[in-house]
C-alpha positions in Angstrom: 4.7 10.9 13.7 2.6 8.5 15.4 -1.7 8.0 16.3 -3.1 6.8 19.6 -2.2 3.3 20.6 -5.2 0.6 20.6 -5.1 -1.3 23.6 -5.1 -4.3 21.7 -3.4 -5.1 18.4 -5.8 -5.0 15.1 -4.4 -7.7 13.6 -5.1 -10.6 16.1 -6.2 -9.0 19.4 -2.9 -9.4 21.4 -1.3 -7.3 23.6 0.9 -5.1 24.5 0.4 -2.9 21.5 4.0 -1.1 20.0 5.1 1.3 17.6 5.2 0.0 13.9 7.1 2.0 10.9 4.6 2.3 8.2 7.6 2.7 6.0 10.4 -0.1 7.3 13.7 1.3 8.3 15.5 -0.9 6.2 14.1 1.7 3.2 15.6 4.5 4.9 19.2 2.8 4.9 18.7 1.8 1.4 18.0 5.2 0.0 21.0 6.6 2.0 23.0 4.0 0.3 22.0 5.5 -2.8 23.0 8.9 -1.8 19.3 9.9 -0.3 19.8 12.5 2.4 16.7 14.2 3.1 13.2 12.4 3.1 10.1 14.0 2.1 6.8 12.0 2.3 3.5 13.9 1.9 -0.3 13.9 1.3 -2.9 16.2 1.0 -0.5 19.3 0.9 1.4 18.2 4.0 4.9 17.2 3.6 7.2 16.1 6.5 11.0 16.4 6.1 13.3 14.3 8.0 16.4 12.3 8.0 14.9 9.1 7.6 11.0 7.9 6.7 9.6 8.3 10.5 5.8 7.9 9.4 4.8 4.7 12.8 1.6 4.0 14.5 0.8 1.7 17.7 -2.0 -0.6 16.7 -0.1 -3.2 16.7 1.5 -6.2 19.1 5.0 -7.2 19.3 3.9 -10.9 18.1 2.6 -9.2 14.6 5.7 -6.8 14.4 8.7 -9.1 14.8 6.7 -12.1 13.9 4.8 -12.5 10.2 5.3 -8.9 9.8 9.4 -8.7 9.6 9.3 -12.1 7.9 7.1 -10.1 5.1 9.7 -7.3 5.6 12.8 -9.6 5.1 11.1 -11.1 1.9 9.9 -8.5 0.0 13.5 -6.3 0.5 15.7 -7.7 -2.0 12.9 -7.2 -4.3 12.1 -4.0 -3.7 15.1 -2.0 -2.8 16.9 -2.2 -5.8 13.4 -0.6 -7.5 13.6 2.6 -5.0 15.9 5.1 -7.2 16.7 3.0 -10.2 14.8 2.2 -13.2 17.1 -0.4 -14.9 15.1 -3.6 -16.2 14.0 -6.1 -13.4 12.2 -8.6 -14.2 9.5 -9.8 -11.5 8.8 -13.7 -11.3 5.0 -14.5 -10.0 6.4 -15.3 -6.4 8.1 -11.8 -6.7 4.5 -10.0 -7.8 3.0 -11.9 -5.3 5.7 -11.0 -2.0 5.1 -7.4 -3.8 1.4 -7.4 -3.8 1.3 -8.4 -0.1 3.7 -6.0 1.4 1.8 -3.2 -0.5 -1.5 -4.6 1.1 0.0 -4.7 4.3 1.1 -1.2 3.8 -2.2 0.3 2.5 -4.0 -1.1 5.3 -1.2 0.4 7.7 -1.5 3.7 6.4 -5.2 3.5 7.0 -4.4 3.1 10.5 -2.0 6.0 10.7 -4.1 8.4 8.7 -7.9 7.4 9.5 -7.8 5.3 12.9 -10.8 3.6 13.2 -12.2 4.0 9.8 -12.1 0.4 8.7 -13.7 -2.3 10.7 -11.4 -4.6 12.9 -12.7 -7.5 10.1 -10.7 -5.9 7.4 -7.3 -6.2 9.6 -8.6 -9.7 11.0 -9.2 -11.1 7.5 -5.8 -10.2 6.1 -4.2 -11.7 9.3 -6.3 -14.7 9.0 -5.5 -15.0 4.7 -2.1 -13.3 4.6 -2.8 -12.2 0.7 -4.7 -9.5 -0.5 -8.4 -9.0 -0.9 -9.1 -6.9 -3.8 -6.7 -5.8 -6.2 -2.7 -4.3 -6.3 -1.2 -2.7 -9.1 2.6 -1.1 -9.9 3.7 1.6 -11.8 6.7 3.6 -12.0 7.1 7.3 -11.2 8.5 9.2 -14.2 8.6 12.9 -12.6 11.7 14.2 -10.8 11.1 14.6 -6.7 12.5 12.2 -4.7 10.2 11.4 -2.2 6.8 9.3 -1.4 3.5 10.7 -1.7 0.3 8.6 -0.2 -3.1 9.0 -0.5 -5.9 6.8 1.0 -9.4 6.6 2.3 -12.3 4.1 2.9 -16.3 4.3 1.3 -18.4 1.8 0.1 -19.4 0.1 -3.0 -23.2 -1.2 -3.8 -23.4 -3.8 -6.7 -26.3 -3.7 -8.7 -29.6 -4.9 -7.2 -27.5 -5.2 -3.7 -28.8 -3.5 -0.5 -26.3 -0.6 0.3 -23.3 -1.2 3.2 -23.9 0.1 6.8 -20.2 0.3 7.1 -17.3 0.7 5.0 -16.4 -2.2 2.6 -14.3 -0.4 0.3 -10.9 1.1 0.5 -8.4 2.6 -2.1 -4.8 3.7 -1.3 -1.8 4.9 -3.9 1.1 5.6 -2.4 4.5 6.1 -3.9 8.1 5.1 -2.2 10.4 6.8 -5.0 10.0 5.1 -8.3 7.7 2.1 -7.8 4.1 3.5 -7.2 1.3 1.3 -5.5 -2.6 1.5 -5.9 -4.2 -1.2 -3.8 -8.0 -1.4 -4.0 -9.3 -3.8 -1.0 -12.9 -4.8 -1.4 -14.5 -7.3 1.1 -18.0 -7.0 -0.5 -17.9 -10.7 -1.9 -18.6 -9.9 -5.6 -16.3 -10.1 -8.7 -15.3 -6.2 -9.4 -13.3 -4.4 -11.6 -11.2 -1.1 -11.6 -12.5 1.9 -13.2 -10.0 4.4 -13.5 -8.1 5.0 -16.6 -4.9 5.8 -15.0 -4.6 2.2 -13.6 -5.5 0.8 -17.3 -2.8 2.5 -18.7 0.3 2.6 -16.6 0.0 -0.1 -14.0 0.8 -3.7 -13.8 -1.5 -5.8 -11.9 -0.1 -7.8 -9.4 -3.2 -9.2 -7.5 -5.1 -11.1 -8.9 -1.9 -11.9 -11.3 -2.6 -11.6 -14.8 0.9 -12.6 -16.3 3.4 -15.1 -15.7 6.1 -12.2 -15.7 6.2 -8.5 -15.0 8.9 -6.2 -16.8 9.5 -3.1 -14.5 9.5 -0.5 -15.2 6.3 0.0 -16.9 6.5 1.6 -20.2 4.1 4.5 -19.6 5.2 6.2 -16.4 3.3 8.4 -13.8 3.6 12.3 -13.9 3.0 13.9 -10.1 -0.5 15.2 -11.1 -1.8 11.3 -11.0 0.0 10.4 -7.5 -1.1 13.3 -5.9 -4.9 13.0 -7.0 -4.9 9.7 -5.9 -8.4 7.5 -6.9 -12.2 8.8 -6.3 -13.3 6.4 -3.6 -16.9 6.7 -5.1 -15.6 6.0 -8.9 -13.4 3.1 -8.0 -15.1 0.0 -8.6 -17.5 -1.6 -11.4 -18.7 -5.3 -12.1 -16.3 -7.1 -14.2 
């Protein structure tokens, strides 16, 4: 499952572009090692079943794919892999939180490129490529249901602070995706103002990884997330308010 390729890399402008997995291949291997034989991935009522998590996009160059993106996967794997099908206590340090937040933000951007190519201006990708850190908020929760699968919901929109001129292009995107037990919510915002998240499910059942608000996080979250919350996603027009 892939989308039309670009002529140049959406991150750095380099060529040629090649295929990038939205969810890395190490994740499929880790899940198989824990007994998973079939992977179910779905969005908006569409479900894909296969022997691996094979969601790909052709919008990134070999230099990015095998360089900083691969390095981020290597840093993330030892933190995230034990969390995929387990709910044993795992204490996440500030460095762990920063790594997971950066990985989740990158994954959310890649999901946007897969599901809605061209919906975000290139400056979103260029800014992340330059800064290598989330631009907005990243949150981590725990799935408490019985489905052994991943779900995702991503969309772009606009946010206009009180008294400001409405933007002429998307300055906001929201993503919620589960990778079996861990659930990530990403709210990207390029407006420059300090904003907060106006979503009850985030306040009650997610830890904020970025910007961090605690030295350590004890995962799993005590308030676990049900199927309805994951499938609902986040209404893009009700996401932000002034902090």
